C-alpha positions as CSV (number, residue, x, y, z in Angstrom):
1,M,-9.7,-24.1,34.3
2,A,-12.0,-21.4,33.7
3,H,-12.4,-20.4,36.9
4,L,-8.4,-20.9,37.1
5,L,-7.5,-18.3,34.9
6,A,-10.5,-15.9,35.8
7,E,-8.4,-15.9,38.7
8,H,-5.1,-15.0,36.8
9,G,-7.1,-12.9,34.6
10,A,-7.9,-10.9,37.7
11,R,-4.2,-10.2,39.1
12,L,-3.1,-9.5,35.9
13,L,-5.9,-6.5,35.1
14,R,-5.0,-5.4,38.6
15,R,-1.6,-5.0,36.7
16,G,-2.9,-3.9,33.2
17,E,-0.9,-6.6,31.8
18,R,-2.0,-9.3,29.5
19,R,-0.4,-12.8,28.5
20,L,-0.5,-15.2,25.5
21,L,-1.3,-18.7,26.4
22,L,0.1,-21.6,23.7
23,L,-1.4,-24.5,23.5
24,T,-0.1,-27.3,21.6
25,G,-1.0,-30.8,20.1
26,S,-3.5,-32.3,18.0
27,E,-5.7,-30.0,16.6
28,A,-9.0,-32.1,18.5
29,A,-6.9,-31.7,21.9
30,C,-6.4,-28.0,21.1
31,Q,-10.1,-27.2,20.9
32,Q,-11.4,-29.6,23.5
33,N,-9.6,-27.8,25.8
34,A,-9.7,-24.2,24.5
35,A,-13.5,-24.9,24.5
36,A,-12.9,-25.7,27.8
37,L,-11.7,-22.4,28.8
38,W,-14.4,-20.7,26.9
39,I,-15.9,-17.6,28.8
40,R,-18.8,-15.3,27.9
41,D,-17.5,-12.1,24.9
42,G,-14.9,-14.2,24.1
43,L,-13.8,-14.2,20.2
44,W,-12.5,-17.9,18.5
45,L,-10.9,-17.2,14.9
46,G,-10.8,-20.5,13.1
47,A,-12.4,-23.3,13.1
48,G,-13.9,-24.5,16.7
49,P,-16.7,-26.2,18.3
50,E,-20.3,-24.7,17.5
51,M,-20.9,-23.3,21.6
52,V,-18.0,-21.3,20.4
53,T,-19.2,-19.5,17.6
54,P,-16.1,-20.0,15.8
55,Q,-15.3,-16.9,13.2
56,A,-13.8,-17.8,9.6
57,M,-10.1,-16.4,9.0
58,Q,-10.8,-13.5,7.0
59,Q,-9.4,-10.0,5.8
60,T,-12.4,-7.7,6.9
61,M,-11.8,-8.3,10.0
62,P,-15.1,-7.3,11.5
63,W,-14.4,-7.7,15.1
64,L,-11.2,-5.1,14.7
65,G,-11.8,-1.7,17.3
66,Q,-13.6,-4.6,19.5
67,E,-12.1,-5.5,22.8
68,Y,-12.6,-9.5,24.5
69,P,-11.3,-10.7,27.7
70,L,-10.5,-14.3,25.8
71,V,-9.3,-14.7,22.0
72,V,-8.8,-17.9,20.3
73,L,-6.4,-18.1,17.4
74,N,-7.0,-21.5,15.8
75,A,-3.6,-21.4,13.5
76,F,-4.5,-25.0,12.5
77,S,-7.2,-23.3,10.0
78,G,-3.5,-20.6,8.9
79,L,-1.5,-18.4,10.9
80,S,-1.5,-15.2,9.0
81,P,0.9,-12.6,10.5
82,D,-1.6,-10.0,9.8
83,L,-4.3,-11.8,11.4
84,L,-1.7,-12.1,14.4
85,G,-0.9,-8.5,14.6
86,A,-4.6,-7.3,14.2
87,V,-6.0,-9.8,17.0
88,G,-3.6,-8.9,19.3
89,G,-4.7,-5.7,20.0
90,T,-8.6,-6.6,20.8
91,V,-7.4,-8.6,24.1
92,R,-8.3,-6.0,26.8
93,A,-6.1,-5.9,29.9
94,G,-6.1,-9.1,32.1
95,G,-7.1,-10.6,28.9
96,L,-5.6,-14.0,27.2
97,L,-4.4,-14.5,23.6
98,V,-4.9,-18.2,22.8
99,L,-2.5,-19.7,20.4
100,L,-3.9,-23.3,19.1
101,M,-0.7,-25.0,17.0
102,P,0.6,-28.6,16.3
103,P,3.4,-30.0,18.8
104,L,6.6,-28.0,19.2
105,A,8.5,-30.9,17.2
106,D,6.2,-30.8,14.3
107,W,6.1,-27.1,13.5
108,T,8.7,-27.6,10.3
109,Q,6.3,-30.6,8.8
110,F,2.9,-28.5,10.0
111,P,1.2,-28.2,6.4
112,D,0.5,-24.4,7.3
113,P,-2.7,-23.4,5.6
114,D,-1.7,-19.9,5.3
115,Y,1.6,-21.1,2.8
116,R,-1.4,-20.8,-0.1
117,R,-1.0,-17.1,-0.5
118,Y,2.9,-17.6,-1.2
119,V,2.9,-20.6,-3.9
120,S,0.4,-20.1,-7.3
121,Q,-1.0,-24.0,-6.9
122,P,-2.4,-25.5,-3.6
123,E,0.6,-28.7,-4.5
124,E,3.2,-26.6,-4.4
125,M,2.5,-25.4,-0.9
126,N,5.3,-28.0,0.3
127,R,7.8,-25.7,-1.5
128,C,7.0,-23.3,1.5
129,Y,10.1,-22.8,4.1
130,P,8.9,-23.4,7.3
131,H,11.6,-20.0,8.5
132,F,8.8,-17.9,10.0
133,L,7.1,-21.1,12.4
134,Q,10.6,-21.1,12.8
135,R,11.4,-18.3,14.3
136,L,7.8,-17.9,15.7
137,Q,8.7,-21.0,17.8
138,R,12.4,-19.5,19.0
139,L,10.6,-16.3,20.1
140,L,8.0,-17.7,22.1
141,L,10.1,-20.3,24.4
142,Q,12.7,-17.6,25.2
143,D,9.9,-15.6,26.6
144,E,9.0,-15.9,30.2
145,A,6.1,-13.9,30.0
146,V,4.4,-16.9,27.6
147,W,2.3,-19.4,29.2
148,H,2.7,-23.1,27.4
149,W,0.7,-25.8,27.7
150,A,1.6,-28.9,25.9
151,L,-1.4,-31.6,25.6
152,P,-2.0,-33.9,26.3
153,G,-0.7,-33.4,29.4
154,A,-2.3,-31.6,32.5
155,M,-2.8,-27.9,32.1
156,P,0.6,-26.5,34.2
157,A,0.3,-24.2,37.4
158,F,1.5,-21.5,35.3
159,P,3.2,-19.7,38.3
160,L,2.3,-15.6,38.5
161,P,4.0,-13.8,41.5
162,D,1.8,-11.9,43.3
163,L,1.1,-8.6,41.3
164,P,0.7,-5.6,43.4
165,Q,-2.0,-3.3,42.0
166,T,-1.1,-0.3,40.2
167,D,-2.6,3.0,38.7
168,W,-2.4,2.0,35.3
169,Q,-5.7,3.0,34.9
170,M,-7.2,6.6,34.4
171,L,-10.8,7.8,34.9
172,P,-12.3,9.9,32.7
173,D,-12.2,13.6,32.9
174,A,-15.3,15.6,32.8
175,S,-15.0,16.0,28.7
176,G,-14.7,12.2,28.8
177,C,-10.6,11.9,27.9
178,L,-8.1,9.7,29.7
179,G,-5.7,11.5,31.1
180,A,-3.9,14.7,30.5
181,E,-2.4,13.6,26.9
182,Q,-5.4,12.4,25.2
183,H,-7.2,15.4,26.7
184,R,-4.4,17.7,25.0
185,I,-5.2,16.2,21.1
186,C,-8.6,16.6,21.6
187,E,-8.1,20.3,22.1
188,A,-5.6,20.3,19.7
189,V,-8.0,19.1,16.9
190,Q,-10.6,21.5,18.0
191,D,-7.8,24.4,17.7
192,C,-7.3,23.0,14.2
193,A,-10.6,23.2,12.9
194,L,-11.3,26.6,15.0
195,A,-8.3,28.8,14.5
196,P,-8.2,31.4,12.5
197,R,-4.8,30.0,10.4
198,R,-5.1,27.2,8.7
199,Y,-3.0,24.2,9.1
200,P,-2.2,20.8,9.3
201,L,-2.1,18.8,12.4
202,V,-0.1,15.2,12.6
203,I,-1.1,12.8,15.8
204,M,0.8,10.2,16.1
205,A,0.8,6.6,18.4
206,D,1.3,3.2,19.2
207,R,-1.5,1.2,19.0
208,G,-4.0,1.2,22.4
209,R,-2.8,4.8,22.8
210,G,-6.1,6.1,22.5
211,K,-5.9,8.5,19.6
212,S,-8.7,7.3,17.2
213,A,-10.7,7.6,20.6
214,A,-9.3,11.1,20.9
215,L,-10.5,12.3,17.2
216,G,-13.8,10.9,17.8
217,L,-14.0,12.9,21.3
218,A,-13.2,16.2,19.2
219,A,-15.3,15.7,16.0
220,R,-18.2,15.1,18.8
221,R,-17.2,18.9,20.4
222,L,-17.0,20.7,16.9
223,L,-20.3,18.7,16.1
224,A,-22.1,20.5,18.5
225,Q,-20.8,23.6,17.6
226,G,-22.6,23.3,14.3
227,K,-19.2,22.2,12.4
228,R,-19.5,19.7,9.0
229,I,-16.4,17.1,9.6
230,I,-15.1,15.1,7.0
231,V,-13.5,11.4,8.2
232,T,-11.4,9.2,5.9
233,A,-9.2,6.2,6.1
234,P,-8.1,3.2,4.4
235,S,-10.9,1.6,5.1
236,Q,-14.4,2.0,7.2
237,Q,-13.9,-0.4,9.4
238,S,-11.0,1.0,10.3
239,V,-12.8,4.5,11.7
240,R,-15.3,2.4,14.1
241,T,-13.5,3.6,17.0
242,L,-13.9,6.9,15.7
243,M,-17.3,7.3,15.0
244,Q,-18.3,5.1,18.3
245,F,-17.0,8.2,20.5
246,A,-17.9,10.9,17.6
247,G,-21.6,9.7,18.0
248,Q,-23.9,9.8,14.8
249,H,-24.6,13.3,13.3
250,E,-25.5,13.8,10.0
251,H,-22.7,16.5,9.9
252,L,-20.4,13.8,10.1
253,C,-19.6,11.3,6.7
254,F,-17.0,9.0,5.8
255,F,-16.0,9.3,2.6
256,S,-12.8,7.1,0.9
257,P,-9.7,9.1,0.0
258,E,-10.3,8.6,-3.7
259,A,-14.0,9.5,-3.7
260,L,-12.7,12.9,-1.7
261,L,-10.4,13.7,-4.3
262,E,-12.6,12.9,-7.7
263,Q,-16.1,14.7,-5.9
264,P,-14.8,17.2,-2.8
265,V,-17.0,17.5,0.1
266,A,-17.5,20.8,1.7
267,G,-16.3,20.6,4.9
268,D,-14.9,22.5,8.0
269,L,-11.8,19.6,8.7
270,L,-11.4,16.4,7.6
271,L,-9.8,13.8,10.0
272,I,-7.4,11.0,8.3
273,D,-7.2,8.1,10.6
274,E,-4.4,5.4,9.5
275,A,-2.7,7.8,7.7
276,A,0.5,6.2,6.8
277,A,-1.5,3.0,5.6
278,I,-2.3,5.5,2.3
279,P,-0.6,6.9,-0.6
280,A,1.4,9.7,0.0
281,A,0.3,11.5,-3.1
282,L,-3.1,10.7,-2.4
283,L,-2.5,12.8,0.9
284,R,-0.6,15.4,-0.4
285,R,-3.5,15.9,-2.7
286,L,-6.4,16.1,-0.1
287,Q,-3.9,18.6,1.8
288,Q,-3.9,21.0,-1.1
289,H,-8.0,20.6,-1.5
290,Y,-9.0,20.5,2.1
291,Q,-5.9,22.7,4.3
292,R,-7.3,22.1,7.7
293,V,-6.6,18.4,8.4
294,V,-5.9,15.9,10.7
295,Y,-3.1,12.9,10.4
296,A,-4.2,10.2,13.0
297,T,-1.1,7.4,12.5
298,T,0.5,4.6,14.2
299,I,4.3,4.8,15.1
300,H,4.7,0.7,15.1
301,G,2.2,-1.5,13.4
302,Y,0.2,-3.6,10.9
303,E,-1.7,-0.4,9.5
304,G,1.4,0.9,8.4
305,S,4.8,2.4,9.7
306,G,4.5,5.9,11.1
307,H,7.9,6.5,11.1
308,G,8.0,6.5,6.9
309,F,4.9,8.3,7.5
310,E,7.3,10.7,8.8
311,L,10.1,10.7,6.2
312,R,7.5,10.8,3.1
313,M,4.7,13.2,4.4
314,C,6.1,15.3,7.4
315,R,9.2,17.2,5.4
316,W,6.6,17.6,3.0
317,L,4.3,19.6,5.1
318,A,7.0,21.5,7.4
319,R,8.7,22.4,4.0
320,Q,4.7,23.5,2.6
321,W,3.0,24.1,6.1
322,P,5.5,26.0,8.1
323,S,2.8,26.4,10.5
324,W,2.0,22.5,10.8
325,Q,2.0,20.8,14.6
326,Q,3.0,17.2,15.6
327,Y,1.5,15.7,18.6
328,T,2.2,12.0,20.2
329,L,0.6,9.8,22.9
330,K,2.9,7.6,24.4
331,K,1.2,6.3,27.3
332,P,-1.4,2.8,26.7
333,L,-4.8,3.4,27.8
334,R,-5.9,-0.3,27.0
335,W,-3.2,-1.5,29.1
336,A,-0.4,-1.1,31.5
337,E,3.1,0.2,29.5
338,Q,5.4,-2.5,29.5
339,D,2.4,-5.3,28.6
340,P,3.7,-8.4,28.1
341,L,1.8,-9.0,24.8
342,E,2.3,-5.9,23.5
343,T,5.9,-6.0,23.7
344,L,6.0,-10.1,22.0
345,L,3.9,-9.4,19.5
346,A,6.1,-6.6,18.2
347,R,9.0,-8.6,18.8
348,I,7.3,-11.7,16.4
349,L,6.2,-9.0,13.7
350,L,9.1,-6.9,13.4
351,L,6.6,-4.1,14.2
352,D,9.4,-2.0,15.9
353,A,11.6,-2.7,13.4
354,D,13.7,0.2,12.3
355,A,16.3,1.1,9.6
356,C,19.7,2.1,10.9
357,A,20.3,5.6,9.6
358,P,22.9,5.5,7.5
359,P,25.5,8.2,5.5
360,A,23.9,10.7,4.5
361,R,26.4,10.2,1.2
362,V,27.0,7.1,-0.2
363,P,30.3,6.4,-2.1
364,G,28.6,3.4,-3.6
365,G,27.9,-0.2,-3.3
366,Y,27.5,-3.2,-4.4
367,L,24.9,-6.2,-5.0
368,Q,24.7,-8.8,-2.2
369,A,21.9,-11.6,-2.6
370,I,20.5,-13.1,0.8
371,T,18.8,-16.2,1.8
372,S,15.8,-16.6,3.9
373,A,18.2,-18.9,5.7
374,Q,20.6,-16.3,6.5
375,L,17.9,-14.2,7.6
376,L,16.4,-17.0,10.4
377,Q,20.0,-17.3,11.8
378,D,20.4,-12.9,11.5
379,E,17.8,-11.7,13.7
380,A,19.3,-7.9,13.4
381,L,19.9,-8.1,9.2
382,L,15.8,-9.4,9.7
383,R,15.3,-6.0,11.7
384,Q,17.4,-4.2,9.1
385,I,15.7,-5.8,6.4
386,F,12.1,-5.3,7.1
387,G,12.7,-2.2,8.6
388,L,13.7,-0.1,5.7
389,L,11.2,-1.8,4.0
390,V,8.7,-0.5,6.4
391,L,10.6,3.0,6.4
392,A,10.5,3.0,2.8
393,H,7.4,1.5,1.3
394,Y,3.7,2.7,3.5
395,Q,2.4,-1.0,2.1
396,T,4.8,-3.5,4.2
397,S,2.9,-5.5,6.0
398,P,3.6,-8.4,8.5
399,T,2.6,-10.9,6.2
400,D,5.5,-9.5,4.2
401,L,8.0,-10.6,6.6
402,R,6.7,-14.2,6.3
403,L,6.8,-13.5,2.3
404,L,10.6,-12.6,3.0
405,L,11.1,-16.1,5.2
406,D,8.4,-18.7,3.6
407,C,7.7,-18.3,0.1
408,P,9.8,-20.5,-2.4
409,D,10.4,-18.1,-5.4
410,I,11.6,-14.7,-3.7
411,E,14.9,-13.3,-4.2
412,I,16.2,-10.8,-1.9
413,W,18.8,-8.3,-2.6
414,L,20.7,-5.7,-1.0
415,W,22.8,-2.3,-2.1
416,R,25.0,-1.8,0.7
417,D,29.1,-1.2,1.3
418,E,30.7,-2.6,4.2
419,A,29.7,0.6,6.5
420,A,25.7,0.3,5.7
421,I,22.8,-1.2,4.0
422,Y,21.2,1.5,1.4
423,G,18.5,-0.7,-0.2
424,V,16.3,-3.7,-0.8
425,A,14.8,-5.9,-3.8
426,L,12.7,-8.5,-3.7
427,L,11.9,-10.3,-6.7
428,M,9.7,-12.7,-7.1
429,R,10.6,-15.1,-9.9
430,E,7.3,-15.9,-12.9
431,G,6.8,-18.2,-15.5
432,P,6.7,-20.0,-17.8
433,I,2.9,-21.2,-17.5
434,A,2.2,-24.4,-19.0
435,A,0.3,-24.4,-22.2
436,A,-2.7,-26.3,-21.0
437,L,-3.2,-23.6,-17.7
438,A,-2.1,-20.4,-20.1
439,E,-4.5,-21.1,-22.8
440,Q,-7.4,-21.1,-19.6
441,I,-5.7,-18.2,-18.2
442,W,-5.6,-16.3,-21.6
443,A,-9.5,-17.6,-22.3
444,G,-10.7,-15.9,-19.1
445,R,-11.5,-19.3,-17.5
446,R,-8.5,-19.3,-15.0
447,R,-6.5,-17.0,-12.5
448,P,-4.4,-18.6,-10.5
449,R,-2.3,-16.7,-7.5
450,G,0.6,-15.4,-8.2
451,Q,2.3,-15.2,-11.3
452,L,1.4,-11.3,-11.9
453,L,3.3,-10.4,-14.9
454,P,2.5,-13.0,-17.1
455,Q,-1.2,-13.6,-15.7
456,T,-1.7,-9.8,-16.8
457,L,0.1,-10.3,-20.4
458,L,-2.1,-13.3,-21.2
459,A,-5.7,-12.7,-19.5
460,H,-5.6,-8.7,-20.1
461,C,-3.3,-8.3,-22.9
462,G,-4.2,-11.4,-24.5
463,Y,-0.8,-12.1,-25.8
464,R,-1.1,-16.1,-26.1
465,E,3.5,-16.0,-26.4
466,A,4.0,-14.2,-23.3
467,A,2.8,-17.6,-21.2
468,A,6.5,-19.4,-22.2
469,Y,9.1,-16.2,-20.6
470,R,10.8,-16.7,-17.8
471,Y,10.1,-13.1,-15.4
472,L,12.0,-12.0,-12.4
473,R,9.1,-9.3,-11.2
474,V,10.4,-6.4,-8.9
475,M,8.1,-7.1,-5.8
476,R,9.8,-3.8,-4.3
477,I,12.3,-1.7,-4.1
478,A,13.3,0.7,-1.1
479,V,16.1,3.0,-0.7
480,H,16.5,5.0,2.4
481,P,15.0,8.3,2.8
482,L,17.8,9.7,3.8
483,C,20.2,8.3,0.9
484,Q,17.4,9.2,-2.1
485,Q,18.3,11.4,-4.7
486,Q,21.8,10.2,-5.3
487,G,20.7,8.0,-8.1
488,L,21.2,4.5,-5.9
489,G,17.9,3.4,-7.5
490,S,19.4,3.6,-11.1
491,Q,22.0,1.9,-9.8
492,F,20.1,-0.9,-7.9
493,I,18.0,-1.7,-10.8
494,A,21.0,-1.6,-13.5
495,A,22.9,-3.6,-11.7
496,L,19.9,-6.3,-10.5
497,T,19.8,-6.2,-15.0
498,E,23.1,-7.0,-15.9
499,H,22.7,-10.1,-13.1
500,Y,19.7,-11.6,-14.7
501,R,20.7,-11.3,-18.3
502,A,21.6,-14.8,-17.9
503,H,18.9,-16.3,-15.9
504,A,16.1,-14.7,-17.0
505,D,14.1,-13.4,-20.0
506,F,12.4,-10.3,-18.6
507,L,12.5,-8.4,-15.6
508,G,9.4,-6.6,-15.1
509,C,7.2,-4.6,-12.4
510,S,3.4,-3.7,-11.5
511,F,3.1,-0.9,-9.4
512,A,0.3,1.6,-8.4
513,A,1.2,4.5,-11.3
514,T,2.1,8.5,-10.6
515,P,3.9,10.5,-12.7
516,E,7.0,10.7,-10.6
517,L,7.1,6.5,-10.4
518,L,6.7,6.2,-14.1
519,Q,9.2,8.2,-15.4
520,F,11.8,6.9,-12.9
521,W,11.1,3.7,-14.2
522,C,11.0,4.9,-17.9
523,R,14.5,6.4,-17.3
524,Q,16.1,2.9,-16.3
525,G,15.1,2.0,-20.2
526,W,12.0,0.0,-18.9
527,Q,8.5,-0.4,-21.8
528,A,5.1,0.3,-20.1
529,V,2.9,-2.7,-21.9
530,R,-0.4,-1.9,-19.6
531,L,-2.0,-0.3,-17.5
532,G,-4.9,-1.2,-15.5
533,L,-8.4,0.7,-16.7
534,S,-10.0,0.8,-13.2
535,K,-7.9,2.5,-10.1
536,D,-6.9,0.1,-7.0
537,V,-8.8,0.6,-3.8
538,A,-5.4,0.3,-1.8
539,T,-3.8,3.0,-3.5
540,G,-6.3,5.2,-5.6
541,C,-4.0,4.4,-8.2
542,H,-4.0,2.1,-11.8
543,A,-1.5,-0.6,-12.0
544,A,1.3,0.0,-14.4
545,V,3.2,-2.5,-16.2
546,L,6.5,-2.3,-17.7
547,L,9.3,-4.3,-18.4
548,T,12.9,-4.7,-19.9
549,A,14.7,-7.5,-22.3
550,L,17.4,-9.4,-21.4
551,R,18.2,-11.0,-23.9
552,P,19.1,-8.9,-27.4
553,E,16.8,-11.3,-29.5
554,L,13.6,-10.2,-27.0
555,Q,13.8,-6.8,-28.1
556,A,11.4,-7.4,-30.6
557,Q,9.0,-8.8,-28.9
558,L,8.7,-6.2,-25.9
559,R,8.8,-3.7,-28.6
560,E,5.5,-5.3,-30.6
561,W,4.3,-5.6,-26.8
562,Q,4.5,-1.9,-26.3
563,Q,3.4,-0.5,-29.6
564,L,0.1,-2.4,-29.3
565,F,-0.3,-0.6,-25.8
566,L,0.3,2.7,-27.5
567,Q,-1.7,2.1,-30.4
568,Q,-4.6,1.2,-27.8
569,L,-4.0,3.5,-25.2
570,P,-6.4,6.6,-26.8
571,V,-9.0,4.1,-26.9
572,W,-8.8,3.3,-23.3
573,L,-8.5,7.4,-23.0
574,A,-11.6,7.9,-24.6
575,H,-13.9,5.4,-22.3
576,S,-12.4,3.7,-18.9
577,L,-9.3,5.9,-18.5
578,Q,-11.0,9.1,-19.5
579,D,-10.5,10.9,-15.7
580,L,-6.1,9.6,-16.5
581,P,-4.0,13.1,-15.4
582,A,-2.0,14.2,-18.7
583,D,1.0,14.6,-16.9
584,M,0.7,10.6,-16.8
585,I,-0.2,9.8,-20.1
586,L,3.0,11.9,-21.2
587,S,4.9,9.9,-19.2
588,L,3.9,6.7,-21.1
589,L,4.1,8.0,-24.3
590,Q,7.1,7.1,-27.0
591,P,7.2,7.6,-30.9
592,Q,6.5,4.7,-32.7
593,P,6.2,3.4,-35.9
594,I,2.8,3.9,-37.6
595,L,1.3,4.6,-40.8
596,P,2.2,8.5,-41.9
597,L,-0.8,10.8,-41.8
598,T,-3.1,10.7,-45.1
599,E,-3.2,13.4,-47.6
600,Q,-6.9,13.7,-46.8
601,E,-5.7,14.3,-42.7
602,K,-2.9,16.9,-43.2
603,N,-5.6,18.7,-45.4
604,D,-8.0,18.5,-42.2
605,L,-5.1,19.7,-39.8
606,L,-4.4,22.9,-42.3
607,A,-8.5,23.5,-42.2
608,F,-8.1,23.7,-38.1
609,T,-4.7,25.4,-38.0
610,D,-4.9,28.0,-40.8
611,H,-8.4,28.5,-41.3
612,H,-12.2,28.4,-39.5
613,R,-12.6,24.9,-39.8
614,S,-14.7,23.5,-36.2
615,P,-11.7,21.3,-34.1
616,D,-15.1,18.6,-33.9
617,H,-14.3,18.2,-37.7
618,C,-10.9,17.5,-38.0
619,W,-10.9,15.8,-34.6
620,P,-9.7,12.5,-36.5
621,A,-7.3,14.1,-38.2
622,I,-5.7,15.6,-35.0
623,S,-6.0,12.4,-32.8
624,R,-3.8,10.7,-35.4
625,A,-1.7,13.2,-35.6
626,L,-1.0,12.9,-31.6
627,Q,0.0,9.3,-32.4
628,V,2.7,10.1,-35.7
629,Y,3.8,13.0,-33.4
630,A,4.1,11.3,-29.6
631,G,7.9,11.9,-29.2
632,T,7.4,15.8,-29.9
633,L,3.7,15.8,-28.0
634,K,5.5,14.7,-25.3
635,H,8.5,17.3,-24.7
636,M,5.8,20.2,-25.9
637,P,4.8,22.5,-23.0
638,A,2.5,20.8,-20.1
639,E,-0.1,22.8,-20.5
640,Q,-0.6,22.9,-24.9
641,A,0.1,18.6,-24.5
642,A,-2.5,18.4,-21.6
643,L,-5.1,20.4,-23.8
644,L,-5.0,18.4,-27.1
645,I,-4.6,15.3,-24.6
646,Q,-8.0,16.0,-22.9
647,R,-9.8,17.0,-26.0
648,F,-8.8,14.9,-28.6
649,W,-8.0,11.6,-26.6
650,Q,-10.2,12.0,-23.9
651,G,-13.1,13.7,-25.0
652,K,-13.2,16.6,-22.1
653,S,-15.9,19.2,-22.8
654,W,-15.4,22.9,-23.9
655,S,-16.8,23.7,-20.1
656,W,-14.5,21.6,-18.3
657,L,-11.4,22.7,-20.4
658,A,-12.0,26.3,-19.7
659,T,-12.7,25.6,-16.1
660,H,-9.4,23.3,-15.9
661,H,-7.2,26.1,-17.8
662,R,-8.5,28.7,-16.8
663,L,-10.1,30.5,-19.8
664,T,-12.9,32.6,-20.4
665,G,-14.6,30.2,-22.5
666,Q,-15.1,28.0,-25.9
667,K,-13.8,30.4,-28.1
668,A,-10.3,30.8,-25.9
669,V,-9.9,27.2,-25.7
670,V,-10.2,26.8,-29.7
671,Q,-7.7,29.6,-30.0
672,Q,-5.4,27.7,-27.4
673,L,-6.2,24.4,-29.4
674,R,-5.0,25.8,-32.5
675,M,-1.8,27.0,-31.4
676,A,-1.3,24.1,-30.0
677,V,-1.8,21.9,-32.9
678,K,0.4,24.3,-34.5
679,K,3.1,23.5,-31.9
680,L,2.6,19.6,-32.7
681,L,3.3,20.2,-36.2
682,F,6.1,22.6,-35.8
683,P,8.0,22.2,-33.1
684,A,10.4,24.6,-34.1
685,G,7.9,27.1,-34.4
686,S,8.9,27.9,-38.4
687,Y,4.9,28.3,-39.1
688,G,4.1,30.7,-42.1
689,S,2.8,29.8,-45.1
690,P,-0.1,27.5,-45.8
691,D,1.6,24.6,-47.3
692,L,2.0,22.1,-44.5
693,T,1.1,18.9,-46.5
694,E,4.8,19.0,-46.9
695,R,5.8,20.7,-43.8
696,A,3.6,17.4,-42.1
697,E,5.8,15.1,-43.7
698,K,9.0,16.0,-42.8
């Protein structure tokens, strides 16, 4: 059998094409026959015989950046959409992707191990819908380029027309580049590093177009000229190809985006690969610091959406850096144009799904609930919804497609009118949690999958009572970028809140916190009840949890949780959250009932503001004043509020404060602190005689 496929492979290679072979039957039969096809240098993912050295399904995907003539994906071990999308890019021209699946008639009953990621407990896997597999089967059987071998039958002939030789393969030029497009990109990267004027450069391409190789080749040339090159990406494995083409060099270093922001590194050029998978807020901060930056991103792919990157990042670059440049690599280098496998995977995983552009001005809208069964029957609607999610959120992946179709606890909502869809929201039903399990979560002994809101309140905050409530967690809420800044998101949330008043206890969300997002959710009347103590690896941000009560009798419970969070916040700021930006802290603050200042605290404040008492000796009183007058602090001039928070809650050093606020030294900082404390106590500016005790009580 292997020699027959080798013959087919040779004919495919002449055209630069790849194919998918669907092998259906029992797992034992599928493994046995796939092993008979095995050739050296192949890749086998999932359970398999020892002779093929099977690799476990795992998130790290150590084989990314490699190429194989044969890839076997054993879906009996779980069919991860992200894995399917990633492994498709490792099949070289003339190669095969072999998918092992149960008999076609069994797909709707197949207990796919991948269902585990969509439910809290393993015993709940039978609640998942089979819609993703039903759609997959339909698309595979509709595609004439897919080869299907149904076991225990004999291998079909797989008729393949005599494909003529094409000129899809390109030979490297003297500089190592394949084709004019890649050569032009290499030149553009070098110009970005060497030009007298600093500017950002954006390179966009679908997978297999050689963008990472082009970055590596350009880096090699710049290193030869003595330049220092910094490389960053969502993960180090994302830059394997770039590093391979650049070659090892002491002046070529990889850092995570967060590390570059926390401890800036000197360099002549910053290369960012798979930029669409990095939050735009981080990219903007990197651009402001490094200025000579090259962004390379995939247009359609599991690494992130290039179209979303264009709307979120390129428009900002155009405003801030009018001299910015953009290039697109269109011609595939590793396989031919219109390759059947690339086309098939794009269709299956909606890698090319684009949301239709709605009118720029939206007159109004209404809520519409959608079920996953409807999406299974309406491919155009599914593409529109998924395209909108991809466009509006940098972390949307093929796994989210299966979540839409198969998760039993998800609720899908649209904000639309008769003309267009403007927004989509995905909400997850969570809680209540059984008392015995809740006690184990509270005690730190169990952390089941999912149930994010009640688990966070139980495990991190220690609120036993949180287990008894019903929550709807907003997983995603996306408004088309062309329709943003019109209040649609607020209208959407208000309508959802009204709908769920009779169906749940709390609406909540957990997201990578930025000042802008915190302010948005606080404007909706939602209350912060938790902030993660460490930064999320994927986003570089702390996770914030906000809630809104859906019934009047639950307002007291929510107030209690929020007040506990605000009372504890200064403690966290002095330790785990010492580097949290002041503008984010101000977004979290709310007036709260708290014991008033004591007479001694008032006297300490007076001694600092009106006399010459050291701020360190008055530290406890000032720290308490920040809590007592949190509402005033929130609305003070940002520079003064930041100075108070950074010294008396976060414990920043005098030298740090002087540098950060552009002051001449400790004496100047203390002078500004005296003025800031006066502003806190007397926001109207009515400061005069030293009878502080009377005024501070007002």
